[in-house]
C-alpha positions in Angstrom: 43.2 58.5 178.2 43.5 55.7 180.8 42.1 52.2 180.8 38.4 51.4 180.1 37.7 54.3 177.9 38.4 56.9 180.6 39.4 60.4 179.4 41.6 62.7 181.4 39.7 65.6 182.8 40.4 69.2 181.8 38.2 72.2 182.5 36.5 74.2 179.8 34.3 77.3 179.8 31.5 75.7 181.9 29.1 76.3 179.1 28.0 73.7 176.6 26.9 70.0 176.6 27.0 68.3 180.0 29.3 65.2 180.2 28.4 61.9 181.9 29.6 62.9 185.3 27.4 66.0 185.3 24.4 63.9 184.2 25.1 61.6 187.1 25.1 64.6 189.4 21.7 65.8 188.1 20.3 62.3 189.0 21.8 62.5 192.4 20.4 66.1 193.0 16.9 65.3 191.7 16.9 67.3 188.4 16.5 64.0 186.7 14.1 61.6 188.3 12.5 58.3 187.1 9.8 55.8 188.0 12.6 53.2 188.2 16.3 53.7 189.1 18.6 54.4 186.3 20.5 51.4 184.9 24.1 50.7 184.2 24.9 52.0 180.7 22.0 54.4 180.6 24.2 57.4 181.1 26.4 57.7 177.9 29.5 59.9 177.6 27.4 62.9 176.7 23.7 61.8 176.8 21.1 60.0 178.8 19.2 57.1 177.3 15.5 57.5 177.8 13.3 54.5 178.6 9.7 53.6 177.5 7.0 53.6 180.1 4.3 51.0 180.6 1.7 52.1 178.0 1.8 53.3 174.4 -1.2 55.3 173.1 -2.1 54.7 169.4 -3.1 58.2 168.2 -4.8 59.4 165.1 -2.0 61.8 164.1 1.3 63.4 165.2 0.8 66.5 167.3 2.4 69.1 169.6 0.6 70.3 172.7 1.5 74.0 172.2 2.3 76.6 174.8 0.2 76.3 178.0 -1.2 72.9 177.0 -0.4 69.5 178.6 0.1 66.3 176.7 -2.4 64.3 178.8 -5.3 66.2 177.5 -4.1 65.9 173.9 -3.5 62.2 174.3 -7.0 61.8 175.7 -8.5 63.6 172.7 -6.6 61.8 170.0 -6.0 58.3 171.4 -7.6 55.4 169.4 -6.5 52.7 171.9 -3.9 52.0 174.5 -1.2 49.3 174.2 0.3 47.6 177.3 4.1 47.5 177.0 4.9 45.7 180.3 5.0 42.3 178.6 6.0 43.6 175.2 3.8 44.7 172.4 3.9 45.3 168.6 4.1 48.9 167.4 3.0 48.6 163.8 4.6 50.4 160.8 2.6 53.3 159.5 1.1 54.0 162.9 1.8 56.8 165.4 2.2 56.1 169.1 2.8 58.4 172.2 4.6 56.8 175.1 5.1 58.5 178.5 8.7 57.8 179.4 10.1 56.6 182.8 12.3 59.6 183.2 11.1 63.1 184.3 13.0 66.4 184.5 13.1 69.2 187.1 15.7 71.4 185.4 17.2 74.6 186.8 16.7 77.7 184.8 20.3 77.4 183.4 19.7 74.0 181.9 17.9 73.0 178.6 18.0 69.8 176.6 17.8 68.4 173.1 16.8 64.9 172.1 17.5 62.5 169.2 16.8 58.9 168.3 19.5 56.4 169.3 21.7 55.2 166.4 20.0 51.8 166.2 16.6 53.4 166.2 17.4 55.5 163.2 18.9 52.5 161.4 15.6 50.6 161.8 13.7 53.6 160.3 11.8 54.2 163.5 10.9 57.8 163.5 11.1 58.9 167.2 10.8 62.4 168.7 10.7 63.8 172.2 7.7 65.9 173.4 7.2 67.8 176.6 4.2 69.5 178.1 3.6 72.9 176.5 6.1 72.2 173.6 5.9 74.1 170.4 8.9 72.1 168.9 9.8 68.4 168.9 13.1 67.2 170.6 13.6 70.5 172.5 13.3 70.9 176.2 13.1 74.5 177.4 15.4 75.8 180.2 13.9 75.2 183.6 11.4 72.5 182.4 9.7 70.5 185.2 7.5 67.6 184.1 6.9 64.4 182.2 8.7 63.4 179.0 7.0 61.7 176.1 8.2 59.9 173.0 6.4 59.9 169.7 7.1 56.7 167.9 6.3 56.1 164.2 7.8 52.9 162.7 8.3 53.6 159.0 9.6 50.4 157.4 9.6 47.6 160.0 7.0 46.9 162.7 8.8 46.5 166.1 8.3 44.7 169.3 8.9 47.1 172.2 8.5 46.8 176.0 8.8 48.9 179.1 12.4 50.0 179.6 13.2 49.9 175.9 15.5 52.7 174.8 14.7 54.4 171.5 15.9 58.0 172.1 18.5 59.9 174.1 18.7 63.3 175.7 21.6 65.8 175.8 21.6 68.5 178.5 23.2 71.8 177.9 24.1 74.9 179.8 24.0 77.8 177.3 25.2 77.2 173.8 28.7 76.5 172.8 28.4 75.4 169.2 31.7 76.1 167.3 31.7 78.8 164.8 33.0 78.0 161.3 36.3 79.8 162.2 36.6 77.7 165.4 35.7 74.5 163.6 38.3 75.2 161.0 41.0 75.8 163.6 40.1 72.6 165.4 40.0 70.6 162.1 43.6 71.9 161.3 44.8 70.7 164.8 43.1 67.4 164.8 41.3 66.4 161.5 37.6 65.9 162.2 36.8 64.3 158.8 39.3 62.6 156.5 38.5 60.7 153.3 42.0 59.3 152.7 41.5 60.0 149.0 44.7 60.2 146.8 43.7 63.7 145.6 43.6 65.0 149.2 40.8 66.4 151.3 39.3 69.7 150.5 38.0 71.6 153.6 34.3 72.4 153.3 33.1 74.3 156.3 30.0 76.4 156.2 27.5 76.0 159.0 29.3 72.8 159.9 31.9 70.5 158.3 30.7 68.7 155.2 30.2 64.9 154.9 29.9 63.2 151.5 28.5 59.8 150.5 30.6 56.8 149.6 29.2 55.0 146.5 32.3 53.1 145.6 32.6 51.0 148.8 35.5 50.4 151.2 35.7 46.6 150.8 36.6 44.5 147.9 33.1 43.3 147.2 31.7 46.6 146.0 29.0 46.8 148.7 27.9 50.4 149.2 24.6 50.1 151.1 21.3 48.4 151.8 17.7 49.1 150.8 15.0 47.9 153.2 12.8 45.1 151.9 9.0 45.7 152.0 6.8 43.4 154.2 9.7 42.3 156.3 9.3 40.3 159.6 8.8 41.8 163.0 11.9 43.1 164.8 12.3 42.8 168.6 14.4 45.8 169.5 15.9 44.1 172.5 17.4 41.2 170.5 21.0 42.0 169.7 22.9 40.2 166.8 19.8 38.1 166.2 18.3 38.7 162.8 19.6 37.7 159.3 20.1 40.8 157.3 18.9 39.0 154.1 15.4 38.8 155.5 15.2 42.6 155.9 17.7 44.2 153.5 18.6 44.1 149.8 22.3 44.8 149.4 23.4 47.5 146.9 26.6 47.3 145.0 28.7 49.9 143.2 28.0 50.5 139.5 30.1 49.0 136.8 32.8 50.8 134.9 33.1 54.5 136.0 29.6 54.8 137.3 29.4 55.7 140.9 25.8 56.9 141.5 22.6 55.7 142.9 19.0 56.7 142.2 16.9 57.0 145.3 13.4 55.7 144.9 10.9 58.0 146.7 10.1 56.8 150.2 12.4 53.8 150.0 14.8 53.6 153.0 18.5 53.2 152.5 21.5 52.6 154.7 24.7 54.1 153.2 28.0 55.4 154.6 30.1 58.5 154.5 33.1 58.7 152.3 35.0 60.4 155.2 36.1 58.9 158.5 34.8 61.0 161.4 36.6 61.9 164.6 35.1 63.5 167.7 37.7 64.6 170.3 36.8 64.1 174.0 36.2 67.8 174.7 33.5 68.0 172.1 30.2 66.3 171.0 29.0 66.4 167.4 25.6 66.3 165.7 24.7 65.8 162.0 22.3 68.3 160.5 19.4 66.0 159.6 18.0 67.7 156.5 19.3 70.4 154.3 17.2 71.5 151.3 20.3 73.0 149.7 21.8 69.6 149.0 18.7 67.8 147.7 15.1 66.6 148.5 16.2 63.8 150.8 16.7 63.3 154.5 19.9 62.0 155.9 20.4 60.6 159.4 17.5 60.5 161.8 20.0 59.7 164.7 22.3 62.7 164.6 24.4 62.5 167.9 28.1 61.5 167.8 29.5 60.9 171.3 32.9 62.2 172.4 35.5 59.6 171.4 33.6 58.4 168.3 36.2 57.7 165.6 38.9 59.1 167.9 42.1 57.1 167.4 43.1 57.0 171.1 39.7 55.3 171.8 40.2 52.7 169.2 38.0 54.4 166.6 40.3 55.3 163.8 38.5 55.0 160.4 35.0 55.1 161.8 32.5 56.3 159.2 29.2 57.9 159.7 26.3 55.6 158.7 23.7 57.5 156.7 20.0 56.7 157.0 18.6 58.1 153.7 15.1 58.6 152.3 14.2 60.6 149.2 11.0 62.7 149.2 8.4 63.1 146.4 10.7 62.5 143.4 13.5 60.1 142.5 16.9 61.7 143.4 20.3 60.9 141.9 23.2 60.6 144.4 26.7 60.6 143.1 29.9 59.5 144.8 31.4 62.3 146.9 28.2 64.4 146.9 27.7 66.4 150.1 24.8 64.8 152.1 25.1 66.6 155.4 27.1 68.6 157.8 28.6 67.9 161.2 28.3 70.6 163.9 30.5 70.4 167.0 29.8 71.7 170.5 31.9 72.0 173.5 31.4 70.1 176.8 31.2 72.0 180.1 34.1 69.7 181.1 35.8 66.7 179.5 33.8 63.5 180.0 35.1 60.9 182.5 34.6 58.3 179.8 34.4 58.3 176.0 32.8 56.3 173.2 34.5 53.0 172.5 35.1 49.4 173.3 35.8 50.3 176.9 32.1 51.0 177.6 30.7 48.5 175.2 29.9 50.9 172.3 28.3 49.1 169.3 29.6 51.2 166.4 33.2 52.2 167.0 35.4 51.5 164.0 32.2 51.0 161.9 32.2 51.3 158.1 28.9 50.3 156.6 26.9 48.9 159.6 23.3 47.9 160.1 21.5 48.3 163.4 22.8 46.1 166.3 19.8 43.8 166.1 21.2 42.2 162.9 24.0 39.6 162.7 27.4 40.9 161.5 29.1 39.1 158.7 
């Protein structure tokens, strides 16, 4: 890797996730267009940040348009009122909004896409999903799609102040599918460990539909801090203010149990920020995604924002020791989490070619070398 987070290029199969230089080429060639020119930093190592448009429609319910139907007619049918975002506006918790985005797509028949909330969006418990005309699934863009992009936004815990140009979700473009099989993932993990707990008893490989991540309920620091629980009735959060808010106004710290106890009972529908026991590493040739919800491990959801960029946690990009931050919510019943319990799985996918730059300080990434970290809007200790 050279200076500024640049990764040395090497060819791969030509199938998989498009890296940053290929996304730039799509913009140049008109497969990605926008009402306003793309901004510096909007193209990430393996994704494109999507920007809010000028109006948010407060709708009665979440919906999908369905095959053959357009979003405009559904928005007209279900809108309660429109909110002007050009000067900033409050999107209230417990409400659902649809926002046409500034970006549009005119993809070739070989390209499809997948979307996810940005890391900070998930850590604010803002439920955000991408919708396209004719969609029968959220966050999926069919190969060859031509048309407008829309974001569904549903703040769950905190009301937010958002404005035109705000970035809440991101898009990955792919050619074909090159997700690693369990056998391929095992071989990669043996060459370059993808997760590592550093526990004295050694790591036990757990690969089945992805590589397992477990929860840390003992804490990595000397203070015993293991997580945060969101406070009810907290103040408004302006999503564009970085390092601005006092965490104490929004979060209740959670400390590890006394004696040998290392568990936590999740209260239904409370929102928690926890961390993985393992450090995570994503080599430059790959991108990773966390499986958001697996009923086999319990009735709770982990990680709304599931993308891990190439270079995240990679030692050569200054990321050694980076943990996965877990956004956790239990459903319907209280649920007991125990230290070391499996809470999700990472799946890895190849790039079409190695990205020109990787996640890290060289491109101003916010969460490299993170352990337990709140969203970037909050002041760091």
